[in-house]
Structure formats: structure tokens, C-alpha cells
N, C-alpha and C positions, 0 to 999 in steps of 0.2 A: 504494500500500500504506500509506503514511504517512497518507493521507487517511482510509482505513478505520480505522486505529488511532486516529486523533484523534477520529473520530466515534463509534466503538464502545466504547472502553475507558475505564475510570475509573482505571486504574493505569498509569502510564508510568514504566518503569525502577524499579519498586518504591516509587515515591512516590505516595501517594494524591492524586488530582487530582479533586476533586469540582466538576464544572462542568455547567451545564445544556446541553441539546442546542443551544440558541440560541448560547451562548458558544462551543461547539465549532464550530458552523457558521460563525460570524464569523471564528474563527481559521483555518479551512480556506480561507475566501474570501480572507483576507489573505495566506495562504501562496501560494495559486494566483495572486493578483494580483502578488505580489512576483516569482514565477517568470515571469509573463507580461512584466513590464517589464524583466526581466533583472537583478534584484538579485543573483543568484548570480554572474553574470559581472562585474558591477561590484565586488562584494565580493572576488572572486579577483584582479581587476586591482589593487584597492587593497592587498591583501596582497602582491602582487608588488612594487608600488611601495615599500611599507614595507620589504620584504626588501632591495631595492636600496639604499634610504637607510640602513638599518642596516649594510649591507655597507661603505658608505663612511664610516660614523661614526668608526671608529678613525683613519683618515687625517685626517679633519677635526679631531677632538679633538687629535690629536698636533700639528697645526699651530696651532690656535687657543689651546690651553691656555697655552703660554709667554707669548704676548702678553697674553692676558687676565689671567694671574696677575701679570705685571709691572704692568699698568695698574691692577689692583685694589689691589695691595699698596702701590705707590709713589704712587698718586694719591689714594686714598680713605682708607686706614686709618692713615696716618702723620701725626701732628701736626707732626713735624719738616718734612715736605714742605711743608705749608701755611705754616709759618714761613719756609722758604726761598723759596717762591713769592712771598710777600708782599714780599720784598726784591729780587726779580728786576726787571731793567729790561724795558721793553717789547720790545726787540729779542731778548733771550734768551727771553722768553715766546713770541714768534712762532717762534723757533728750536725750542723745545720742542714747539710745536704741529706744526711741519713734520716733526719726527722721528716723532711719533705718527702723523701722516697717512702718512708714508713707510712705516712698518711696516705700516699697514693696506693700502696700495697693493701692497706686496710680497706680502702674504698673498693679496690678491685676484688678483694675477697668477699666483701658483702654482695657485690653485684654477681659474682660467680656463684655464691650460695643461692641467690634467688634464681639464677638461670638453671642451676642444678635441680632445684625444687620443681621448677616448671617442666624441665626435661623429664623428671621422674613421674610427674603427674600425667604428662602426655603419653609416656610409655605405658603407664598403668591403665589409662583409658583405652589405648590401642590394643593391649593384650592383657585382659583381666587375669589375675592370678599369677602373673609373671613375677619372678623373684626381684626384690629390691637390690640396689647396688650395694656391694660389700664396702666396708670402710676404705680399703685400699683403692677401690675403683672411684669412690667419692673424692678422695684426695687427688687422684689422677685428674679427674674432671675439673676440680677446683684449680689445680696448678695450670692445666692447659687453658682454662677459661680466663685466668687472670694474667696470663703472659702475653 
């Protein structure tokens, strides 16, 4: 029906659309080709993925925002911090770097734990009665997920 409307009408939803028959035919061919290759299915899959990512956005922002704010405020925008860092010894500089990396690692482990829980829930729904991951397997997934 949409093909007939595209080929036969000069007005689509009240907007005048002046196009030659050749332009309309090319548009119809493009629409049919997109339907043939599954553009609609891919588009719906992409929308579902976007919805899932937006659903987890609040949790992620809640965890990232404090670390990002501290890093940005105290490392980049304070002249006093740069003056203090200039007088730090090399040992304290390394200690500061370790603290920053430790905070990043803690964040990565929290996110990996959530991903592991989601993975196990999905696996349990796909195969009811399947065994849960052993502790060694859980640690392996956490290490791989946080790296």
C-alpha cells in the first residue's frame, strides 16, 4: 500500500512533494531493497540495544560521576594542585598514581560484578536448571571483564 502511495500521490501527510515518477520509482526500489536485506529488523535490534544501554545509564553515571568529578576538579582545574604536585617526591607521586588506579580498578570490579550477574541471569533463563558458575570461573569472568 505504501508503494502505491509513493508512486501515485504528490501529497504525503499534507506536505506537497513534487517528484518525478523516476524519483519515486528509485525511492520505492530503495525501500523494497532495505526491506529485503532486513533493515527493519536491524533497526529494531539497534533500538532494543539503545533501550538496554539507556536503562543502565543511571547506575553507570551514579558510579562514575564521583570519581570523574574528583579527578577533574582536583587534577585539572586547580592551580594549587599543580603547585603541590611540583613539590611532591617521586614516591608520593607513585602513591598518588596507585590511589587513582585503585579507584579505577574498584569501579571496574563493580561494573564487572553487575555484568556477571546479568550474564548468569540470562544463562539461567536460557537453560533452566543449568549449573551456576564455580568461584574460579566467576573470578575469571571478573578479571576478563575488568581488563
